[in-house]
N, C-alpha and C positions, 0 to 999 in steps of 0.2 A: 672461370678462373679458379674457383675453389678446387675443382677436380684436378686441374693442372698443378696447383700448389701442393695438393696431397700426393701427387706423382712427380717429384722433382726431376727424375730422369727423362720423363716425357716432356716436361716443361723446357728443360735444357735443350733437348733435341729439336723441338719445334722452334725455339728462339734461335738456335744456330742456323737452322734452315732459312728462316726469314732474314737474318743478318747476312748470310752468304749471298742471297739473291738481291737484297736491297742495297747492300754495301753502305756507303756513306751518304746516300741521297737524303736521308733524314726523314723520309715519309714513305710508307707503303701505299702504292696506288693500285687501282683495280687491275691494271695490266700486269702487275706482279703476281697476282693471286694464282693464275694458272701455272706458274712456275714453282708452286709450293705444294707438292702432292702430300707431304706428311701433314702440313697445316690443314689442308682440306680434309684429310682423314680424321684429324683431331676434331674438327667441326662436326663431321658426320657422326663420329662416335659420341660426342657430347649430345647431339640431338637424339641419337638412338637411346641413350641412357636417361636423358632428362628432357623429354619433350616439353615445350612451354605450355602446351595445352594437351594434357594426357588423354582427353576424350575429344574426338572430333565432333563437329556440328552434327546433331542428331538427324537421322534420316527416317522417313515414314515409308513403310513398305506399301507397295501398290497391289501386290498379289501374294497368295500363299506360296511359301518356299520351304525347302528343307536344306539346312546348312549344317554339315557335320552331324547329321542325325537329329537335329533340333527342328521341330515344326514351328514355322513362323507364320502367324496369321496375317491377313491383309490389315492395313492401318495400324501396324505395330511400330512404335518408336524404337529405333535401333541406334545404339551408340557404338562407335569403333574405339576400342581402348588401345590407343597407340602406345601407352606406357607398357602394357602387358605384351604387346607385339614385340617391342624392343627388348624385353626381358625373357622372351620365350626360349627355354633351353632346348626345345625341339628344333629351333632354327639357328640360334646363336650359341656357339661354343663359349663356355664361361660367360654367361650373359651379364653377370653382376661385376665383372672386371672391366676396367677402362683400358681397352686395347685398340688404339687407333690403327695398328697394323692390320687389323682384320679387313680394312677397306683398301689396303694397298695391294696391287696386282691380284685383284679378286673380282669374281663375277658378281659379287653381291651388289644388288641395285637397291639403294636405300634413298632414292631421290624424293625429297619433299613430302615424306609420309606425314609429317606434322602439319602440312598445308592442305590436306585432303587429297582427293584424286578424282579422275574422271571429269565429267562436264562441270562439276562444281569445285574444281581445284581453285585455290586462292590465286587470283590474277596477279597479286603482288609477290608471289613466291620468289621469282628470280631476283627482283629488286631487294626483297627482304634479306635473302641469303647473301647477296652481294654486299649490302650495307654491313651486315654482321661480320662478314669476313674481313672487310677493309678496316673496320673499327677494331676488331679483336687483333688483327695482325699488327696494327699500329701500337696497341697497348703492349703486345708482346715484344715488339721491336724497341719501343722507347723506354720501357721500365723493367727493372729487375724485380721479380716477385719472390717473396719468401714468407714463411710463417712468422708470426710475432715471436719475440724473444721468449724462450722457455717452452714453446709449443712444438710438438712433434707430429708427424704425419698421422699417427694413430689417433690423435686428439681431434682430428677433423671429422665431423659427422656429416655424411652424405645421405642419410636417410631422408626420404621425402614424406611430407605429410599428405594424406589423401585429400582429394578435392578436385574441383573443376580445373584448377591450375596447379602447377607444381611449385611448391615452396618449402 
C-alpha cells in the first residue's frame, strides 16, 4: 500500500479498474481477479520490488559446479537473492521504479519467484497469491487511500533494511 500511496496515479488507475469490474457488488471475489490485468500487474511489480523473503531457503550443492565463472564446491550452502534478481538492471529496465505496466502485454514470466522453484516450490503458492489478491483488491475497492495531511510523495521512504526479511 505504501508504494501505491507514493504513486497516486497508479493507485487511482488500479482502483478505477477494480471499481469498473466489481461495480456495486460491495465485495471483490476470487472470480473477479482474472478480469483485473492491471491489478495483477501491480501485485507482480510489488513482489518484484519487495519480496517478503529476499533470500530463498538455502540449498546445499551435491556436486561441483561452475556458475557464471564461479566454482562452487560440493556441500556448499547457496542462497538465492530474490531481492537482487528483482532489481537487476541487466534484466529489468529501470529496476528501481515502480512500473506495473512492465507486466502488461509482456513475455516476462515472473511467476512465484518469491516462493522458490522446482521440486521444492512452496505448495501453498497459488493459495497464498490468491488470498493476497482478494484481500488487497477489497482494500483498494473499499477505501480511499491518501498520505497524511501535510505529507507529500517524496516524504515516503521506500528504502529497505537488509536482513532475512524485508522491512
